Backbone bond lengths (Angstrom), bond angles and torsions (degrees), N, CA, C in turn:
res aa  C-N    CA-C-N  psi(-1)  N-CA   C-N-CA  omega(-1)  CA-C   N-CA-C  phi
1 M - - - 1.469 - - 1.509 105.46 -
2 F 1.312 113.63 145.07 1.604 116.18 175.40 1.494 102.93 -127.12
3 L 1.374 110.45 129.37 1.451 112.74 178.97 1.595 108.19 -88.02
4 E 1.346 119.90 169.33 1.417 126.76 176.82 1.591 108.67 -145.59
5 Y 1.221 114.33 170.42 1.386 115.91 -178.78 1.546 115.88 -65.09
6 Q 1.384 121.69 130.32 1.403 124.44 172.47 1.467 113.96 -113.51
7 H 1.308 115.82 135.60 1.557 117.82 -175.29 1.572 102.87 -70.39
8 G 1.250 107.46 147.44 1.504 118.82 179.65 1.514 114.78 -169.39
9 T 1.325 113.19 168.41 1.500 114.94 -180.00 1.522 109.42 -122.28
10 S 1.380 119.24 26.21 1.379 119.54 -179.01 1.537 111.36 -75.50
11 F 1.321 116.17 170.26 1.498 122.09 -176.59 1.599 106.71 -59.97
12 A 1.295 120.94 -39.40 1.395 121.58 176.65 1.467 115.09 -69.66
13 H 1.402 119.28 -37.15 1.455 115.04 174.33 1.534 114.92 -64.00
14 R 1.361 116.23 -25.53 1.547 114.57 -179.90 1.508 115.73 -93.78
15 M 1.277 113.37 1.55 1.499 116.39 177.27 1.560 111.84 -77.97
16 D 1.210 119.02 150.98 1.483 122.31 173.05 1.461 110.04 -66.24
17 V 1.349 112.67 142.51 1.561 119.56 -179.79 1.458 111.90 -59.64
18 R 1.305 118.06 -33.16 1.565 119.20 177.01 1.534 106.27 -68.07
19 T 1.123 123.23 -34.90 1.574 120.24 -178.26 1.514 105.68 -74.39
20 K 1.262 120.19 -37.29 1.458 124.15 176.01 1.405 116.35 -59.68
21 L 1.371 113.64 -43.12 1.499 125.88 175.56 1.619 109.05 -65.56
22 L 1.181 120.62 -39.73 1.307 126.83 175.65 1.563 116.42 -62.17
23 V 1.410 112.13 -45.85 1.495 117.66 175.40 1.408 108.48 -66.85
24 F 1.365 119.65 -42.03 1.513 123.09 178.16 1.469 112.76 -53.95
25 V 1.341 119.84 -51.01 1.352 125.72 -175.03 1.563 113.37 -64.92
26 V 1.233 115.48 -43.65 1.358 123.00 178.13 1.479 112.46 -68.51
27 A 1.355 127.17 -38.00 1.375 133.58 171.87 1.553 108.02 -62.50
28 V 1.149 117.94 -42.64 1.598 119.89 179.19 1.431 109.06 -67.62
29 V 1.394 115.21 -43.94 1.508 113.70 178.28 1.526 112.17 -64.71
30 L 1.347 115.41 -38.99 1.502 118.39 177.99 1.507 116.84 -54.11
31 T 1.409 111.01 -26.18 1.480 111.53 -177.05 1.428 112.44 -80.25
32 F 1.344 119.49 -2.53 1.497 122.49 175.52 1.435 112.62 -104.24
33 Q 1.297 119.87 1.73 1.497 126.87 -174.24 1.472 112.04 -84.93
34 F 1.320 118.58 -19.50 1.512 118.62 -166.44 1.549 102.17 -127.16
35 A 1.323 114.35 138.22 1.481 124.14 170.20 1.564 111.27 -92.77
36 H 1.243 112.12 -15.35 1.520 117.60 175.61 1.488 109.70 -81.02
37 S 1.331 124.20 140.87 1.343 127.55 -176.03 1.495 119.25 -77.77
38 L 1.407 114.09 -16.52 1.467 120.18 -173.54 1.531 110.99 -67.83
39 P 1.388 119.17 -51.91 1.473 118.59 172.52 1.511 116.13 -52.30
40 N 1.343 112.64 -46.02 1.549 113.54 177.33 1.397 112.16 -62.67
41 A 1.361 122.53 -31.80 1.432 124.04 -177.99 1.473 108.90 -70.68
42 A 1.224 121.27 -33.90 1.482 131.56 176.16 1.444 108.78 -65.09
43 L 1.316 120.37 -46.56 1.512 123.45 173.84 1.515 113.59 -66.61
44 A 1.285 116.68 -37.70 1.444 117.53 -177.50 1.516 109.99 -75.08
45 V 1.365 121.14 -33.73 1.397 117.68 178.79 1.517 112.61 -76.68
46 G 1.354 115.80 -31.59 1.526 124.18 172.81 1.514 108.22 -58.90
47 S 1.295 117.09 -49.27 1.451 119.26 -174.06 1.570 110.30 -72.91
48 L 1.258 120.91 -31.00 1.388 127.13 176.43 1.568 108.47 -66.18
49 L 1.347 118.33 -44.81 1.433 125.35 -175.11 1.635 106.04 -70.61
50 L 1.215 116.30 -23.47 1.488 122.59 -175.99 1.545 111.32 -68.19
51 L 1.377 113.00 -28.66 1.482 115.43 -178.69 1.586 111.79 -69.96
52 P 1.340 120.07 -50.56 1.503 115.96 177.89 1.542 108.80 -66.75
53 A 1.245 123.53 -25.24 1.468 120.32 174.05 1.554 111.79 -67.71
54 L 1.374 124.54 -22.07 1.272 126.57 177.44 1.620 109.93 -90.26
55 G 1.193 120.48 -1.13 1.453 124.39 -177.10 1.430 117.36 97.10
56 V 1.209 120.99 16.89 1.462 127.59 179.72 1.602 104.97 -91.13
57 A 1.345 112.92 122.37 1.524 116.76 -179.98 1.576 107.00 -70.04
58 W 1.389 104.38 152.19 1.578 110.22 -179.64 1.485 104.92 -66.85
59 R 1.279 125.77 -30.11 1.465 117.99 179.05 1.521 110.11 -64.52
60 Q 1.261 121.64 -40.67 1.492 123.46 169.25 1.542 115.26 -54.48
61 V 1.282 112.43 -46.12 1.434 119.19 176.42 1.479 113.98 -54.60
62 G 1.375 111.47 -47.69 1.443 117.05 176.97 1.610 114.95 -64.15
63 R 1.339 115.27 -41.27 1.423 120.49 173.92 1.567 109.62 -59.92
64 L 1.387 121.22 -35.36 1.370 119.20 -179.94 1.527 116.91 -70.00
65 L 1.329 109.85 -36.90 1.470 116.09 -171.59 1.586 109.83 -93.29
66 A 1.336 117.56 -20.99 1.542 116.41 -179.34 1.423 114.69 -58.52
67 P 1.367 123.65 -34.65 1.516 118.04 -178.71 1.625 107.61 -72.19
68 L 1.256 117.89 -22.66 1.492 119.71 -170.79 1.669 104.22 -84.75
69 A 1.318 121.48 -17.81 1.404 120.85 -175.98 1.479 116.57 -52.56
70 P 1.334 116.45 -48.64 1.563 116.60 -176.19 1.511 106.02 -68.43
71 V 1.364 120.95 -40.91 1.558 121.14 -173.58 1.613 101.64 -59.58
72 V 1.326 117.71 -52.98 1.488 124.01 -172.98 1.517 112.30 -57.59
73 V 1.299 115.16 -41.98 1.523 120.11 173.98 1.447 113.79 -60.61
74 L 1.394 117.65 -45.03 1.463 121.68 -179.56 1.642 107.83 -67.07
75 I 1.344 115.85 -41.64 1.544 114.84 -179.06 1.534 105.22 -67.51
76 V 1.291 126.01 -39.63 1.444 126.62 -177.11 1.600 107.74 -62.03
77 V 1.352 119.02 -44.84 1.404 124.02 -173.20 1.564 107.38 -66.61
78 F 1.334 117.30 -55.27 1.358 125.29 -179.12 1.484 115.08 -55.41
79 A 1.339 112.63 -44.24 1.476 121.43 -176.83 1.519 108.42 -69.23
80 A 1.336 117.42 -37.04 1.481 121.34 -176.91 1.535 107.09 -69.98
81 L 1.308 123.88 -33.55 1.376 128.53 -179.72 1.481 115.30 -80.52
82 S 1.330 116.39 -16.71 1.487 119.22 -175.26 1.465 110.18 -86.35
83 R 1.361 123.70 -8.88 1.504 119.37 -177.75 1.612 104.68 -103.11
84 A 1.379 113.49 132.69 1.370 121.94 171.64 1.556 116.22 -87.43
85 P 1.281 115.58 162.38 1.529 116.58 -178.05 1.597 106.34 -61.48
86 G 1.157 123.15 -22.66 1.485 126.58 -172.54 1.494 108.41 -80.69
87 D 1.270 119.69 -12.59 1.416 122.48 -176.34 1.621 115.41 -81.73
88 F 1.324 113.80 -2.94 1.452 117.80 -169.62 1.553 107.27 -122.07
89 R 1.189 118.41 140.76 1.463 126.06 176.19 1.624 110.58 -78.40
90 S 1.282 117.12 -31.83 1.411 121.81 -163.99 1.635 102.90 -87.94
91 P 1.250 122.20 134.20 1.472 121.39 -179.97 1.611 108.71 -65.64
92 A 1.365 115.43 -33.63 1.466 121.78 -179.54 1.550 111.84 -66.27
93 A 1.322 111.73 -35.60 1.600 116.39 177.83 1.488 111.29 -75.21
94 A 1.381 117.47 -33.02 1.433 122.27 177.49 1.474 115.92 -79.42
95 R 1.156 118.41 -1.15 1.568 125.20 -178.73 1.483 109.07 -69.28
96 V 1.373 122.13 125.40 1.360 131.36 -170.10 1.549 102.89 -88.23
97 L 1.374 119.10 122.37 1.487 123.54 -179.48 1.565 106.08 -87.59
98 V 1.275 119.56 -40.37 1.483 121.80 -178.38 1.403 110.48 -164.65
99 H 1.424 118.72 150.16 1.539 125.29 170.82 1.513 104.50 -96.08
100 L 1.259 113.32 125.68 1.505 119.89 171.62 1.433 117.75 -90.47
101 W 1.296 122.25 7.18 1.406 124.72 178.45 1.524 111.30 -142.87
102 F 1.328 119.68 171.25 1.484 124.38 -179.13 1.521 110.47 -66.06
103 D 1.240 117.19 155.09 1.538 125.93 173.62 1.552 108.41 56.20
104 D 1.251 114.70 46.67 1.484 117.96 178.88 1.474 111.72 58.47
105 G 1.265 119.15 43.36 1.504 121.12 178.54 1.474 106.07 -97.20
106 L 1.467 112.56 159.88 1.484 122.37 -177.41 1.429 112.90 47.16
107 P 1.164 119.22 70.63 1.582 123.24 177.81 1.512 109.31 -77.90
108 L 1.326 113.92 125.34 1.432 124.23 175.78 1.673 111.08 -92.51
109 T 1.228 110.52 97.40 1.497 115.77 -175.57 1.565 111.25 -88.63
110 L 1.357 118.69 156.44 1.404 123.81 169.77 1.470 119.73 -50.77
111 G 1.409 104.75 -49.61 1.532 113.85 176.79 1.579 112.71 -65.55
112 G 1.340 116.76 -35.38 1.393 118.50 172.96 1.443 115.55 -61.11
113 L 1.379 119.10 -38.11 1.390 119.66 -174.13 1.537 106.13 -80.10
114 A 1.374 119.32 -29.39 1.463 117.98 169.76 1.452 113.92 -67.33
115 H 1.294 122.35 -35.21 1.509 125.96 177.47 1.539 106.34 -65.01
116 G 1.332 125.14 -41.99 1.391 127.03 -177.55 1.493 105.59 -69.90
117 A 1.339 120.09 -42.45 1.449 116.65 -179.95 1.475 109.84 -68.71
118 N 1.219 120.02 -29.03 1.458 119.02 177.40 1.521 109.29 -63.92
119 L 1.330 121.11 -44.89 1.478 117.96 -176.79 1.444 108.47 -68.65
120 G 1.249 126.85 -35.36 1.433 132.09 174.42 1.587 110.30 -57.71
121 L 1.308 112.51 -50.21 1.451 121.69 178.93 1.571 110.16 -58.33
122 R 1.343 115.86 -46.50 1.394 121.31 -178.39 1.483 111.66 -61.68
123 I 1.260 121.54 -41.93 1.492 128.75 178.07 1.565 105.69 -61.89
124 L 1.316 115.57 -44.30 1.492 116.72 -172.76 1.647 104.94 -67.18
125 T 1.402 110.68 -40.01 1.500 113.11 -175.37 1.517 109.61 -64.43
126 M 1.324 115.39 -44.98 1.486 118.36 -177.32 1.533 111.36 -62.09
127 V 1.389 117.45 -44.37 1.376 119.67 -177.32 1.568 112.07 -62.05
128 C 1.410 113.03 -47.88 1.460 116.22 178.82 1.486 115.68 -61.61
129 L 1.316 118.15 -38.47 1.385 126.78 -179.89 1.589 112.14 -65.67
130 T 1.432 111.60 -41.66 1.478 113.90 176.89 1.467 110.78 -70.27
131 A 1.298 120.40 -33.83 1.468 122.41 179.77 1.535 108.44 -69.96
132 A 1.319 120.32 -36.40 1.438 127.94 177.25 1.513 106.89 -59.47
133 L 1.333 116.42 -50.19 1.455 123.45 -171.96 1.578 106.39 -68.63
134 I 1.277 121.41 -40.14 1.444 120.93 176.97 1.528 115.41 -64.55
135 V 1.430 115.42 -42.60 1.429 123.35 -176.26 1.558 109.36 -68.50
136 S 1.291 117.42 -28.71 1.497 116.89 -171.26 1.533 109.83 -105.11
137 T 1.218 120.16 1.19 1.465 125.58 -176.47 1.489 117.05 -118.94
138 P 1.316 117.29 116.33 1.528 112.21 175.39 1.600 115.74 -67.20
139 V 1.257 118.57 153.07 1.435 120.98 -176.19 1.516 107.69 -63.60
140 E 1.442 123.07 -34.17 1.317 122.44 175.60 1.484 120.22 -55.89
141 H 1.386 111.14 -35.38 1.418 116.07 -179.76 1.625 112.27 -72.79
142 V 1.407 109.58 -34.61 1.501 110.84 173.12 1.468 113.53 -66.28
143 V 1.289 120.97 -41.62 1.346 127.69 172.43 1.593 110.75 -52.34
144 A 1.335 115.83 -48.73 1.496 117.52 176.56 1.404 116.42 -59.30
145 V 1.437 115.48 -38.96 1.480 112.59 -177.63 1.601 111.30 -72.51
146 M 1.355 113.83 -29.84 1.479 118.39 176.22 1.614 110.79 -65.10
147 R 1.250 113.14 -43.09 1.508 115.08 -178.02 1.548 106.89 -72.34
148 M 1.370 124.82 -24.56 1.397 125.55 177.05 1.603 107.54 -73.23
149 A 1.381 116.17 -25.78 1.348 119.85 177.39 1.505 115.82 -84.20
150 R 1.318 113.25 7.66 1.460 122.71 177.82 1.506 112.89 60.61
151 L 1.303 117.20 37.12 1.501 122.03 177.85 1.506 108.69 -81.47
152 P 1.311 123.13 145.30 1.418 122.05 -178.24 1.522 114.53 -59.12
153 F 1.254 120.52 138.00 1.399 120.58 -174.39 1.470 114.53 -61.48
154 P 1.451 127.96 -28.60 1.447 124.52 171.42 1.534 107.98 -57.34
155 V 1.324 118.58 -45.03 1.388 117.88 -178.24 1.511 113.77 -64.55
156 V 1.288 116.05 -41.18 1.553 118.85 171.08 1.464 114.50 -57.59
157 F 1.284 115.34 -39.54 1.563 121.44 179.47 1.549 108.71 -67.50
158 I 1.275 115.69 -36.37 1.449 115.89 -176.61 1.630 108.93 -67.91
159 V 1.360 110.10 -47.41 1.454 113.55 -177.60 1.576 110.60 -61.24
160 M 1.293 115.14 -44.18 1.524 119.36 -177.89 1.422 108.78 -63.35
161 T 1.375 121.59 -40.66 1.413 123.15 177.89 1.548 113.67 -62.31
162 A 1.392 112.79 -46.38 1.477 111.38 172.23 1.425 121.14 -62.54
163 L 1.346 117.13 -36.34 1.483 119.82 174.72 1.415 113.17 -62.22
164 R 1.357 117.57 -27.21 1.594 116.13 177.27 1.334 112.92 -96.06
165 F 1.418 124.69 -27.83 1.444 119.98 -176.25 1.494 114.57 -83.02
166 V 1.327 119.40 -34.78 1.392 118.51 -177.91 1.475 115.30 -60.45
167 P 1.469 123.56 -43.47 1.437 118.81 173.26 1.500 109.92 -66.13
168 T 1.282 122.84 -38.40 1.409 125.32 175.34 1.484 110.42 -48.44
169 M 1.424 115.94 -59.94 1.443 123.85 -178.47 1.551 111.09 -53.45
170 Q 1.338 115.87 -40.70 1.421 120.57 179.29 1.621 111.22 -65.14
171 H 1.279 114.65 -39.38 1.480 115.96 176.04 1.562 109.18 -64.62
172 R 1.337 116.89 -44.76 1.527 118.79 -179.98 1.574 107.66 -61.86
173 A 1.286 122.45 -40.31 1.317 120.93 174.63 1.484 120.81 -58.67
174 N 1.396 115.32 -39.49 1.453 126.52 175.81 1.510 109.50 -65.28
175 Q 1.459 114.94 -41.98 1.497 113.52 172.36 1.547 117.42 -68.48
176 V 1.238 120.42 -27.26 1.430 119.08 172.03 1.445 111.40 -71.88
177 L 1.329 121.20 -35.87 1.441 122.38 -178.93 1.458 108.94 -74.06
178 D 1.339 122.62 -31.50 1.425 123.34 173.64 1.580 107.82 -69.04
179 A 1.244 121.98 -43.54 1.468 122.80 175.50 1.482 111.48 -58.12
180 Q 1.391 122.78 -40.76 1.394 123.22 175.73 1.461 109.78 -65.13
181 R 1.289 122.89 -41.81 1.497 124.49 -178.26 1.597 108.31 -66.36
182 A 1.320 118.29 -33.70 1.491 119.55 176.66 1.510 111.14 -73.09
183 R 1.394 118.24 -17.38 1.466 116.14 174.06 1.562 113.56 -92.34
184 G 1.283 111.36 6.81 1.467 116.72 176.43 1.573 116.98 96.76
185 A 1.435 115.45 7.24 1.423 114.93 -177.28 1.423 105.08 -73.69
186 K 1.364 114.66 143.23 1.493 123.21 173.52 1.561 112.28 -84.44
187 I 1.380 114.33 80.69 1.539 117.28 -172.46 1.492 107.11 -80.43
188 D 1.301 120.04 -35.76 1.491 120.27 -170.17 1.493 110.36 -93.45
189 D 1.232 122.87 6.30 1.432 125.29 -179.58 1.541 113.07 -101.20
190 G 1.374 119.15 146.14 1.467 117.97 173.53 1.483 108.66 105.60
191 G 1.331 124.23 4.96 1.567 122.59 175.08 1.563 105.24 70.19
192 V 1.389 107.82 -144.26 1.405 116.08 -174.61 1.449 115.16 -73.34
193 I 1.348 120.14 -37.71 1.294 124.33 176.70 1.517 113.48 -66.70
194 G 1.384 115.77 -36.68 1.395 117.48 172.97 1.580 117.38 -69.06
195 A 1.288 113.26 -28.50 1.461 117.53 170.43 1.576 111.44 -64.59
196 I 1.258 115.14 -45.33 1.490 117.08 -179.58 1.491 111.05 -64.94
197 R 1.269 115.71 -41.37 1.498 117.85 173.88 1.440 113.71 -59.13
198 A 1.339 116.82 -44.12 1.465 123.91 -179.92 1.587 107.29 -59.40
199 Y 1.176 122.14 -46.69 1.483 123.62 179.54 1.474 117.51 -60.63
200 T 1.399 114.43 -24.24 1.534 119.48 173.78 1.439 107.82 -66.23
201 T 1.217 121.21 -29.57 1.540 120.83 -178.01 1.526 113.55 -75.55
202 I 1.315 115.98 -7.89 1.490 120.65 -176.84 1.563 110.62 -109.34
203 M 1.320 115.02 -1.65 1.475 118.18 -170.47 1.557 109.44 -73.46
204 V 1.250 119.34 -41.05 1.434 123.51 177.45 1.628 114.55 -58.93
205 P 1.282 114.36 -56.67 1.398 119.90 179.88 1.534 109.32 -62.67
206 L 1.268 113.61 -37.09 1.584 117.62 -175.99 1.599 104.92 -68.84
207 F 1.264 119.76 -42.66 1.369 122.34 -177.97 1.547 112.67 -66.99
208 S 1.287 117.61 -39.02 1.366 121.98 174.05 1.516 113.39 -67.57
209 T 1.353 117.61 -38.20 1.419 121.00 175.12 1.514 112.53 -63.50
210 G 1.272 114.66 -41.97 1.544 118.27 175.94 1.391 114.53 -62.30
211 I 1.449 117.01 -41.28 1.458 115.31 179.53 1.515 115.62 -68.41
212 R 1.433 111.40 -35.90 1.450 115.41 170.97 1.466 120.02 -53.40
213 M 1.442 104.73 -48.25 1.577 116.32 179.59 1.544 108.43 -60.14
214 S 1.358 117.37 -43.06 1.405 117.39 177.30 1.506 118.82 -60.28
215 E 1.399 110.71 -39.85 1.465 115.25 176.03 1.608 110.68 -67.55
216 E 1.311 118.54 -35.36 1.390 117.96 176.32 1.515 112.22 -65.36
217 L 1.312 115.40 -39.33 1.464 120.57 179.68 1.578 108.32 -65.19
218 A 1.323 114.43 -43.71 1.579 113.25 -177.47 1.481 108.46 -65.96
219 A 1.391 118.54 -32.20 1.531 115.96 -176.96 1.575 104.94 -77.66
220 A 1.256 123.04 -39.43 1.532 119.70 172.78 1.443 113.42 -55.70
221 M 1.386 118.77 -44.14 1.415 123.39 -177.82 1.571 110.13 -63.18
222 L 1.357 116.52 -42.84 1.487 121.75 178.00 1.578 107.03 -64.67
223 N 1.258 126.71 -43.84 1.455 129.92 -168.38 1.572 103.70 -72.54
224 R 1.358 120.38 -32.24 1.391 120.02 -176.82 1.550 112.06 -97.85
225 G 1.266 117.42 13.24 1.468 121.61 175.18 1.431 117.33 64.78
226 Y 1.314 111.77 42.94 1.557 117.37 176.64 1.608 110.19 -60.71
227 G 1.301 115.46 131.10 1.404 116.69 177.73 1.539 119.94 97.22
228 I 1.422 112.03 -6.07 1.441 116.78 -178.86 1.493 109.75 -71.07
229 T 1.276 116.90 -46.69 1.499 123.91 173.48 1.483 115.96 -104.72
230 R 1.256 118.15 151.76 1.431 118.41 -173.06 1.528 108.42 -91.40
231 Q 1.285 119.56 -10.76 1.465 127.23 173.73 1.458 115.48 -136.49
232 P 1.386 117.35 86.11 1.493 115.86 -174.14 1.559 110.26 -63.18
233 T 1.285 114.35 168.42 1.448 123.01 -179.54 1.493 106.78 -64.97
234 A 1.349 117.70 135.18 1.370 126.04 171.39 1.692 110.20 -81.05
235 L 1.350 110.83 123.26 1.389 113.10 -177.19 1.617 110.96 -101.97
236 T 1.399 116.36 -10.03 1.369 118.59 179.54 1.496 106.81 -114.15
237 I 1.310 118.70 131.21 1.439 129.34 -177.10 1.569 106.29 -116.27
238 L 1.307 119.51 109.47 1.452 120.00 177.21 1.521 116.13 -73.64
239 R 1.353 121.01 119.47 1.353 120.03 177.29 1.508 113.79 -122.08
240 P 1.222 121.08 113.03 1.460 124.99 -178.39 1.476 110.78 -70.50
241 T 1.312 114.73 151.91 1.530 121.82 175.48 1.481 108.11 -112.42
242 W 1.391 115.25 -167.30 1.429 122.59 -169.94 1.570 104.92 -69.51
243 R 1.280 114.99 -36.31 1.609 119.51 -173.79 1.510 113.38 -61.65
244 D 1.376 115.22 -30.13 1.489 117.87 -171.24 1.549 105.78 -73.67
245 P 1.243 126.49 -49.82 1.484 117.87 178.84 1.579 111.28 -59.86
246 A 1.350 118.42 -40.20 1.406 114.43 176.96 1.514 116.52 -62.72
247 V 1.377 117.85 -39.09 1.397 113.57 172.35 1.468 120.75 -66.89
248 A 1.290 116.97 -34.21 1.412 127.22 176.62 1.537 107.10 -60.69
249 V 1.501 120.91 -45.85 1.403 118.14 -177.75 1.581 108.94 -68.15
250 V 1.354 113.51 -38.77 1.533 111.40 -178.91 1.459 113.84 -66.16
251 T 1.355 115.18 -34.42 1.401 119.69 177.83 1.600 112.77 -65.79
252 V 1.188 111.39 -44.80 1.539 115.14 178.97 1.578 106.05 -61.25
253 A 1.301 114.07 -49.34 1.436 116.32 -173.77 1.633 113.34 -59.28
254 V 1.351 109.73 -43.59 1.488 115.01 172.09 1.416 116.35 -55.24
255 A 1.274 114.79 -42.64 1.581 126.80 -178.09 1.558 102.33 -64.25
256 G 1.299 118.35 -50.24 1.529 118.97 -176.32 1.615 109.76 -62.24
257 A 1.394 113.38 -39.92 1.405 114.38 -178.67 1.561 115.24 -70.50
258 V 1.301 115.00 -28.97 1.482 122.95 174.83 1.527 113.60 -70.85
259 V 1.400 113.31 -37.56 1.510 114.80 177.68 1.453 111.28 -75.70
260 W 1.270 121.96 -33.18 1.455 123.91 174.33 1.532 109.27 -65.48
261 A 1.390 121.05 -41.51 1.525 118.67 178.52 1.421 107.24 -71.70
262 R 1.212 124.64 -26.74 1.477 125.23 176.18 1.602 109.61 -68.55
263 Q 1.169 117.31 -43.94 1.470 122.58 178.64 1.538 109.78 -69.28
264 A 1.249 115.84 -27.67 1.490 116.78 175.21 1.491 111.89 -80.42
265 G 1.246 121.54 -3.83 1.479 125.81 172.14 1.478 116.13 95.23
266 W 1.437 118.07 6.84 1.416 120.39 170.48 1.513 115.71 -74.05
267 G 1.243 108.85 132.16 1.531 114.39 175.15 1.512 111.29 97.91
268 S 1.319 117.07 -3.25 1.457 119.28 -176.88 1.577 107.80 -85.57
269 L 1.488 114.96 166.73 1.417 121.91 -177.08 1.617 104.89 -110.93
């Protein structure tokens, strides 16, 4: 499932995109500050609850996270088994819960389980925060930030096109699937193998749709004189409000407090 910008009047929708990027970067960095899973669990739950607050239905949240579940489970399992008891300073973290192989092989420690859970929670946090950023930020604001960063305009145009085309192609794919269901095709039967076979039926119309959209985009670019000037006129001007400095100060203060707590030894294993 691909998310796209949704109009709204929430606090996050009204924030400047630069402030949202600051909060996003700080939140991602904070997930790597603690080896204990409790702070990362708090960040993951907070980022997960942020999506419904922005107007995303729980069903859409489930469809967003469902494909990641097997990957996260594998990462948690392999990461938990990769840590030996001697890797931890705390006796509680080095305690072996169970041996999964003969002759005391593959020890599963409490610290290893916490390490694997941390990796899974970090992935969940980053996915939810990225989705929240996409849902609450218009594409034009992202383009304005990239132009303020002096990025080459072809790079800006590629990013803008991708942000607009990917949701559009997903909508077209869903339309083709609905048309196949209306014709009696058993799209939802057969489990994973059946789903893969069902998607092969939409490849030809989806490719033709993509080619047609590309041709229409090329014609529109030609008619509007794309490439005549190296720096086209900026149509979106970012104007921060009173809430943006306040959020930035609070974010920096929280980041400083977390770094101080980490240096003091809180949250380590």
